C-alpha positions in Angstrom: 82.2 -65.2 -15.3 82.0 -62.1 -17.8 80.4 -59.1 -18.3 80.2 -57.3 -21.4 78.3 -54.5 -20.2 76.1 -54.5 -23.5 72.7 -55.8 -22.2 70.9 -53.0 -20.4 69.3 -55.2 -17.7 71.9 -57.3 -16.2 75.0 -59.5 -16.5 75.8 -61.2 -20.1 78.2 -63.6 -20.9 78.3 -63.9 -24.8 79.2 -67.5 -25.6 78.3 -68.7 -29.1 74.8 -69.4 -28.8 74.0 -69.0 -25.3 73.7 -66.2 -23.1 73.9 -65.7 -19.5 72.3 -63.3 -17.3 73.0 -63.3 -13.8 72.6 -66.9 -12.5 70.2 -68.1 -15.1 70.7 -69.0 -18.8 69.0 -67.9 -21.6 69.7 -70.0 -24.9 69.0 -68.9 -28.4 67.5 -72.0 -29.5 65.8 -74.0 -32.0 62.5 -75.2 -30.3 60.5 -78.3 -31.7 57.0 -77.0 -31.8 54.1 -78.9 -33.2 52.4 -76.6 -35.7 49.5 -74.7 -34.3 45.8 -75.4 -36.1 42.8 -73.5 -35.9 44.8 -70.0 -35.8 42.7 -67.2 -37.4 44.3 -65.7 -40.0 43.3 -62.1 -40.7 44.4 -60.3 -43.8 48.0 -60.3 -45.0 50.2 -58.2 -42.6 47.0 -57.7 -40.4 47.8 -58.4 -36.7 45.7 -60.8 -34.7 44.3 -58.6 -31.8 43.7 -60.8 -28.5 41.0 -58.9 -26.4 39.9 -59.0 -22.8 36.7 -61.2 -22.2 34.8 -60.7 -18.8 36.3 -62.5 -15.8 39.6 -63.4 -18.1 42.9 -63.4 -16.2 45.6 -63.5 -19.1 45.5 -63.0 -22.4 45.2 -65.8 -24.9 48.4 -67.5 -25.6 48.3 -67.3 -29.5 50.7 -65.8 -31.8 50.2 -62.7 -33.7 50.3 -63.4 -37.4 52.4 -61.4 -39.2 53.9 -61.4 -42.6 57.5 -60.6 -44.4 58.2 -57.1 -45.5 55.2 -55.5 -43.9 56.5 -53.0 -41.3 54.5 -49.9 -40.5 56.4 -46.8 -39.6 55.4 -47.2 -35.7 56.7 -50.6 -36.0 59.8 -49.4 -37.8 60.5 -47.0 -35.0 60.1 -49.5 -32.0 62.5 -51.8 -33.9 65.1 -49.3 -33.8 64.8 -48.9 -30.0 64.9 -52.9 -29.7 67.7 -53.4 -31.9 69.7 -51.1 -29.7 68.4 -52.7 -26.6 69.1 -56.1 -27.5 72.1 -55.7 -29.8 74.4 -58.3 -28.4 71.9 -60.8 -27.7 69.3 -60.8 -30.9 72.3 -61.7 -33.4 70.3 -64.0 -35.8 67.2 -63.8 -38.0 64.6 -65.6 -36.3 62.8 -66.6 -39.7 66.0 -68.1 -41.2 65.5 -71.7 -41.3 67.0 -74.6 -43.0 65.0 -76.8 -45.5 65.9 -79.7 -43.2 64.8 -77.4 -40.2 61.6 -76.7 -42.1 60.4 -79.9 -43.1 60.9 -81.3 -39.4 58.9 -78.2 -38.3 61.9 -76.9 -36.3 61.6 -73.3 -35.0 63.8 -70.9 -33.7 63.3 -68.4 -30.7 65.0 -66.6 -28.1 65.0 -67.1 -24.1 66.9 -64.9 -21.9 67.1 -66.1 -18.4 66.5 -63.7 -15.5 69.2 -62.1 -13.7 69.6 -59.4 -11.0 68.9 -56.1 -12.5 69.7 -54.1 -9.5 72.5 -54.0 -7.0 71.1 -54.2 -3.5 74.4 -53.8 -1.8 74.6 -54.3 2.1 72.5 -51.5 3.0 69.2 -51.3 0.3 68.0 -47.8 -0.1 64.6 -46.9 1.0 61.5 -46.9 -1.3 61.7 -42.8 -1.7 65.5 -43.3 -3.1 64.5 -45.9 -5.4 61.7 -44.0 -6.4 64.0 -40.8 -7.3 66.1 -42.9 -9.4 63.4 -44.3 -11.7 61.4 -41.1 -11.7 64.1 -39.3 -13.3 64.7 -41.5 -15.9 60.6 -41.7 -17.0 58.7 -39.6 -19.3 55.5 -40.6 -17.8 54.5 -42.8 -14.9 51.1 -43.9 -15.1 48.4 -46.4 -13.3 46.2 -48.7 -15.6 45.0 -52.0 -17.0 46.0 -53.6 -20.2 43.2 -54.2 -22.4 44.6 -55.4 -25.9 48.1 -57.2 -26.7 49.5 -57.8 -29.9 53.2 -59.3 -30.7 55.6 -57.7 -33.5 58.2 -59.0 -35.4 60.9 -56.1 -35.2 62.1 -55.1 -38.7 65.5 -57.0 -38.7 63.4 -59.9 -37.9 65.8 -60.8 -34.9 63.4 -60.0 -31.9 59.8 -60.0 -31.0 58.1 -57.4 -28.9 54.2 -57.3 -27.4 52.5 -53.9 -27.8 49.5 -53.5 -25.3 46.7 -50.9 -25.4 46.9 -49.4 -21.7 43.8 -47.9 -20.3 44.7 -44.9 -17.9 43.1 -44.7 -14.3 45.8 -42.4 -12.8 48.5 -40.4 -14.1 51.4 -39.7 -11.5 54.0 -38.0 -14.2 52.7 -36.5 -17.4 54.5 -36.4 -20.7 55.2 -32.9 -21.6 55.2 -33.8 -25.3 52.2 -35.7 -25.6 49.9 -35.3 -22.3 47.9 -38.1 -21.1 44.2 -38.0 -20.1 42.6 -40.3 -17.3 40.0 -42.6 -19.1 41.8 -42.9 -22.3 44.6 -45.5 -23.7 48.0 -45.4 -24.9 50.1 -47.8 -26.7 52.9 -49.5 -24.6 55.4 -52.1 -25.3 57.4 -54.7 -23.6 60.1 -57.5 -24.4 59.1 -60.7 -25.8 55.9 -62.2 -27.1 54.8 -64.9 -30.0 54.3 -64.4 -33.5 53.5 -66.8 -36.4 55.1 -66.0 -39.6 53.6 -68.6 -42.3 53.6 -71.9 -40.7 56.6 -70.9 -38.5 55.7 -69.8 -34.6 58.5 -67.9 -33.0 58.4 -67.3 -29.4 60.7 -64.9 -27.6 61.1 -64.0 -23.9 63.1 -61.9 -21.4 62.6 -63.5 -18.2 63.5 -59.7 -16.6 60.3 -58.5 -18.0 57.1 -60.1 -17.0 54.3 -59.9 -19.7 51.0 -58.1 -18.5 47.9 -59.8 -17.8 44.5 -58.9 -18.6 42.4 -57.1 -16.1 45.2 -56.5 -13.4 46.3 -53.2 -12.3 49.5 -51.8 -13.3 52.1 -48.7 -12.4 54.5 -48.4 -15.0 57.3 -46.0 -15.5 57.3 -45.3 -19.2 59.8 -43.9 -21.9 58.1 -41.6 -24.7 59.0 -43.0 -28.3 58.0 -39.8 -30.4 58.3 -41.4 -33.6 55.7 -44.5 -32.5 53.8 -41.8 -30.8 53.9 -44.8 -28.0 55.9 -45.8 -25.1 58.2 -48.3 -23.8 59.7 -49.5 -20.5 62.0 -46.4 -18.9 63.7 -48.8 -16.3 64.7 -52.4 -15.8 62.6 -52.0 -12.4 60.0 -49.7 -13.7 56.8 -52.0 -13.6 54.6 -52.5 -10.6 51.4 -54.6 -9.9 48.7 -53.8 -7.9 47.2 -56.6 -5.4 44.4 -55.8 -2.8 45.5 -52.1 -2.1 49.4 -53.3 -1.9 52.4 -52.7 -4.2 55.0 -55.4 -5.5 57.4 -55.5 -8.3 55.9 -57.2 -11.4 59.2 -58.7 -12.8 62.0 -58.3 -10.1 61.2 -60.1 -6.7 64.5 -59.0 -5.1 63.2 -55.5 -5.3 61.0 -56.3 -2.2 64.1 -55.5 -0.4 63.8 -52.1 -1.5 60.1 -51.6 -1.2 59.3 -53.9 1.9 56.9 -56.7 1.2 52.9 -56.1 1.0 53.6 -52.0 0.8 50.2 -50.7 1.1 49.5 -48.4 -2.3 48.5 -45.2 -0.3 51.8 -45.3 1.5 54.0 -45.8 -2.1 51.7 -43.5 -4.0 52.7 -40.4 -1.7 56.3 -41.3 -1.7 56.1 -41.5 -5.5 54.2 -38.0 -5.8 56.8 -36.5 -3.6 59.6 -37.9 -6.2 57.7 -36.4 -8.9 57.3 -33.3 -7.1 60.9 -32.9 -6.4 61.8 -32.8 -10.1 64.8 -33.7 -12.0 66.7 -33.7 -15.2 65.2 -36.5 -17.5 68.2 -38.8 -19.0 65.4 -40.4 -21.1 66.5 -41.3 -24.9 62.7 -40.3 -25.7 63.2 -36.5 -25.0 
């Protein structure tokens, strides 16, 4: 076993071409993918939005169309953040293919297996202790739903992240640098997604972070990125999903040992409000 400490969300064993997070393997892989037809090509450099439709439970699994050399200031800011987070794992340009690979329709992608992102120990802390930790690293804590989703290729073309328009229902911790209003939308990003560059489809997935679904209600702990005027994840376990007035971890099933199974949202929100009221010194890189 090995642990280079570079991956911020779990254990990493950096063998050539193979990455191990916890007990699962993530392989930087060439994936044989049939060419996708019928994708609507918008103008050069314009992203393909996947909006919610009535009754829809998931965003459509279609790649966002992107092009080389068309990076906005916002994308550049997010690219720098994801380059730092995944420096030890995203080490190849996903757009680099040999002539033989292109002829055979071989595609590159990145898959990172899910690992344990927290040390439960023998006596797991109670919800209030967990909340005290994640609240301190968050610039904003919000409840809401994802409205649109687009995927973006980073500036170095080594990683893909997804950006969501997120409609705010409740603000538990406001961003002092850019206050958030209820019933408005903010832009948030999460690791992973799928883009299309020319004829090449590039899928990226980090098993530690589940994608958001359309119409679902989420509680998110966010870090503000001023240069992008948007947000990204603040902590490995900083995402919760609301189901039938109960709260659960979105990406880490082990977190139930902290929170308890089927914890009522009323109880959790009361604990969260108390943790925010107590205050702390933020260690966020977005400050």
